[in-house]
GUTOR-937950 format. One record per residue (C-alpha): residue number from 1; residue in three letters; x, y, z. Coordinates in Angstrom, 2 decimals. Each point is the difference from the previous one (the first is absolute). Layout:
N
 num residu       X       Y       Z
 NUM    ALA       X       Y       Z
...
***
This chain:
62
 num residu       X       Y       Z
   1    UNK  138.50   95.19  104.05
   2    UNK    3.56    0.95    0.92
   3    UNK    0.27    2.15   -3.12
   4    UNK   -3.22    1.84    0.89
   5    UNK    1.31    0.75    3.47
   6    UNK    3.28    1.26   -1.44
   7    UNK   -1.87    2.26   -2.44
   8    UNK   -2.19    1.30    2.83
   9    UNK    3.05    0.85    2.09
  10    UNK    1.66    1.73   -2.96
  11    UNK   -3.13    2.04   -0.69
  12    UNK   -0.21    0.99    3.66
  13    UNK    3.66    1.07   -0.09
  14    UNK   -0.68    1.97   -3.18
  15    UNK   -2.98    1.79    1.54
  16    UNK    1.90    0.77    3.20
  17    UNK    3.01    1.19   -2.00
  18    UNK   -2.07    2.33   -2.13
  19    UNK   -1.73    1.43    3.07
  20    UNK    3.37    0.50    1.68
  21    UNK    1.34    1.70   -3.13
  22    UNK   -3.05    2.29    0.03
  23    UNK    0.62    0.93    3.62
  24    UNK    3.62    0.94   -0.70
  25    UNK   -0.39    1.71   -3.39
  26    UNK   -3.64    1.25    0.07
  27    UNK   -0.20   -1.02   -3.67
  28    UNK   -3.58   -1.08   -0.66
  29    UNK    0.94   -2.52   -2.70
  30    UNK    1.31   -2.33    2.72
  31    UNK   -3.35    0.22    1.74
  32    UNK   -1.75   -0.73   -3.31
  33    UNK    2.30   -2.98   -0.58
  34    UNK   -0.78   -1.42    3.45
  35    UNK   -3.73    0.44   -0.58
  36    UNK    0.24   -1.66   -3.43
  37    UNK    1.93   -2.95    1.46
  38    UNK   -2.60   -0.36    2.75
  39    UNK   -2.92    0.04   -2.45
  40    UNK    1.58   -2.58   -2.30
  41    UNK    0.88   -2.23    2.95
  42    UNK   -3.60    0.12    1.24
  43    UNK   -1.34   -0.83   -3.47
  44    UNK    2.39   -2.94   -0.38
  45    UNK   -0.88   -1.28    3.47
  46    UNK   -3.73    0.19   -0.72
  47    UNK    0.42   -1.88   -3.29
  48    UNK    2.12   -2.63    1.74
  49    UNK   -2.55   -0.54    2.75
  50    UNK   -2.85   -0.06   -2.51
  51    UNK    1.80   -2.78   -1.87
  52    UNK    0.43   -1.92    3.25
  53    UNK   -3.72    0.31    0.72
  54    UNK   -0.94   -1.05   -3.53
  55    UNK    2.28   -3.01    0.33
  56    UNK   -1.65   -1.00    3.27
  57    UNK   -3.44    0.27   -1.54
  58    UNK    0.61   -1.82   -3.27
  59    UNK    2.49   -2.74    0.94
  60    UNK   -2.61   -2.20    1.75
  61    UNK   -2.02   -0.11   -3.26
  62    UNK    2.90   -1.39   -2.05
***
């Protein structure tokens, strides 16, 4: 769980850094990078929570 929190903080720093780079340079690839990081982070979080739910459902049957 500690590793997941560390990864979440690093992704948040990456998104904030890319948005800050966009504000200073007005280069749209930083904005695209931040959006891509956000989308992948949401997908990974949804998969992680889905696995937690599946574990809660199926563990009592084992």
